[in-house]
C-alpha positions as CSV (number, residue, x, y, z in Angstrom):
1,X,35.8,30.5,-27.4
2,X,34.9,31.9,-30.9
3,X,33.2,30.5,-34.0
4,X,32.6,32.2,-37.6
5,X,31.1,30.9,-40.3
6,X,31.6,31.7,-43.9
7,X,31.3,30.5,-47.9
8,X,34.8,31.3,-49.0
9,X,34.6,33.0,-52.5
10,X,37.0,31.7,-55.8
11,X,37.7,35.8,-55.9
12,X,39.1,35.8,-52.1
13,X,41.1,32.6,-52.6
14,X,42.8,34.2,-55.9
15,X,43.5,37.4,-54.2
16,X,45.2,35.2,-51.3
17,X,47.2,33.2,-53.7
18,X,48.4,36.4,-55.6
19,X,49.1,38.1,-52.2
20,X,51.1,35.3,-50.8
21,X,52.9,35.0,-54.1
22,X,54.1,38.2,-54.2
23,X,55.1,38.1,-50.3
24,X,56.9,35.5,-50.5
25,X,56.0,32.2,-53.0
26,X,57.9,33.7,-55.8
27,X,60.9,33.1,-54.3
28,X,60.1,29.4,-54.1
29,X,59.0,29.5,-57.6
30,X,62.2,30.5,-58.7
31,X,63.9,28.0,-57.1
32,X,61.9,25.4,-58.9
33,X,63.4,26.8,-62.1
34,X,67.0,27.0,-61.3
35,X,67.0,24.0,-60.1
36,X,65.3,22.2,-62.5
37,X,67.2,24.3,-65.8
38,X,70.3,23.9,-63.5
39,X,69.4,19.8,-63.2
40,X,68.1,19.4,-66.9
41,X,71.2,21.4,-68.2
42,X,73.8,19.7,-66.3
43,X,72.3,16.3,-67.1
44,X,71.9,17.1,-70.3
45,X,68.5,16.6,-70.7
46,X,67.2,15.9,-74.3
47,X,70.9,15.1,-75.5
48,X,72.6,18.6,-75.1
49,X,72.8,21.5,-72.2
50,X,70.8,23.6,-74.2
51,X,67.7,21.2,-74.9
52,X,68.3,20.1,-71.3
53,X,67.6,24.1,-70.3
54,X,64.7,24.3,-72.8
55,X,63.0,21.3,-71.3
56,X,63.9,22.5,-67.8
57,X,62.0,25.6,-68.8
58,X,59.1,23.4,-69.7
59,X,59.0,21.6,-66.6
60,X,59.3,24.5,-64.3
61,X,56.2,26.2,-66.7
62,X,54.2,23.0,-66.2
63,X,55.0,22.5,-62.5
64,X,54.1,26.0,-61.4
65,X,51.3,26.4,-63.4
66,X,50.3,23.0,-61.6
67,X,50.8,24.8,-58.0
68,X,49.1,27.9,-59.1
69,X,45.8,26.0,-60.4
70,X,45.9,23.4,-57.5
71,X,44.3,25.2,-55.2
72,X,41.4,26.5,-57.2
73,X,41.0,22.8,-58.4
74,X,40.6,21.6,-54.7
75,X,38.0,24.7,-53.9
76,X,34.7,24.1,-52.5
77,X,32.4,26.6,-52.2
78,X,30.3,25.1,-49.0
79,X,30.4,27.0,-45.7
80,X,32.6,26.5,-43.1
81,X,32.6,26.7,-39.7
82,X,35.6,27.4,-37.5
83,X,35.6,27.6,-34.0
84,X,38.8,28.9,-32.1
85,X,39.4,27.8,-28.0
86,X,42.1,27.2,-25.6
87,X,43.0,24.3,-27.2
88,X,43.3,25.3,-31.0
89,X,40.7,25.1,-33.7
90,X,37.7,23.1,-35.2
91,X,36.6,22.9,-38.3
92,X,33.6,21.9,-40.5
93,X,32.7,21.8,-44.1
94,X,30.1,19.6,-45.3
95,X,30.7,16.7,-44.1
96,X,34.2,17.3,-43.8
97,X,34.8,18.0,-39.3
98,X,38.4,18.0,-37.9
99,X,40.9,19.6,-35.1
100,X,43.9,21.0,-35.2
101,X,45.7,22.1,-32.1
102,X,47.6,25.4,-31.9
103,X,50.9,23.4,-32.1
104,X,49.9,22.2,-35.5
105,X,49.3,25.8,-36.7
106,X,52.4,27.9,-37.7
107,X,50.9,31.2,-37.9
108,X,47.9,33.8,-37.5
109,X,48.0,36.9,-39.6
110,X,45.6,40.0,-40.1
111,X,45.8,40.4,-43.7
112,X,44.0,42.7,-46.1
113,X,40.9,41.3,-46.4
114,X,40.6,38.8,-43.2
115,X,42.5,36.6,-41.2
116,X,44.4,34.0,-42.7
117,X,45.1,30.9,-40.3
118,X,48.0,28.8,-41.6
119,X,49.1,25.2,-40.4
120,X,52.8,24.2,-39.8
121,X,51.7,22.0,-43.5
122,X,51.3,25.4,-45.1
123,X,47.5,24.7,-45.6
124,X,45.3,27.6,-44.4
125,X,42.3,28.6,-43.4
126,X,41.1,31.9,-45.0
127,X,38.5,33.9,-42.9
128,X,37.5,37.0,-44.9
129,X,36.3,40.1,-43.3
130,X,32.5,39.6,-44.0
131,X,32.7,36.6,-41.7
132,X,33.1,38.7,-38.8
133,X,30.5,41.1,-39.8
134,X,33.0,44.1,-40.3
135,X,36.4,45.8,-39.9
136,X,35.8,46.4,-36.2
137,X,34.8,42.9,-35.2
138,X,37.8,41.1,-37.4
139,X,40.5,43.2,-35.7
140,X,38.4,42.3,-32.1
141,X,38.2,38.5,-33.7
142,X,42.0,38.8,-34.5
143,X,42.5,39.6,-31.1
144,X,41.6,37.2,-29.8
145,X,42.9,34.4,-32.1
146,X,46.1,35.7,-32.0
147,X,45.9,36.1,-28.4
148,X,44.9,32.1,-28.0
149,X,47.7,31.2,-30.3
150,X,50.5,33.1,-28.5
151,X,49.1,31.5,-24.7
152,X,49.3,28.2,-25.8
153,X,53.0,28.5,-27.7
């Protein structure tokens, strides 16, 4: 069993989102632009293909902007406590508590700056390296957490 306590900063959240965007989210955002622009243009939303395309671009920008801003709006600076064991992880953040079995976890990744535990619902626990005390301790913790994850699958 391993328990870590930390308070995530806005900068750490922003850095994680940037890395995630560069790796794979850009494709999702591009798909949004293509689908909305195509749908609006083909449906001639606004009265013509050109106005549909323009409205599609505007709707895409608004939707992507919302998706980028949403994690920052939901940000809470409270200390978090994550406990990893053979069954999964338990979490406490302020009055919010919960348990997530390994079957609901999609990945455990050793990332620059910390460990990322992502649920199958795409929500993530971002645990910065400083929560472990340093890089060596983070590597040790990652080996334990990923081992628990692999054993449960």
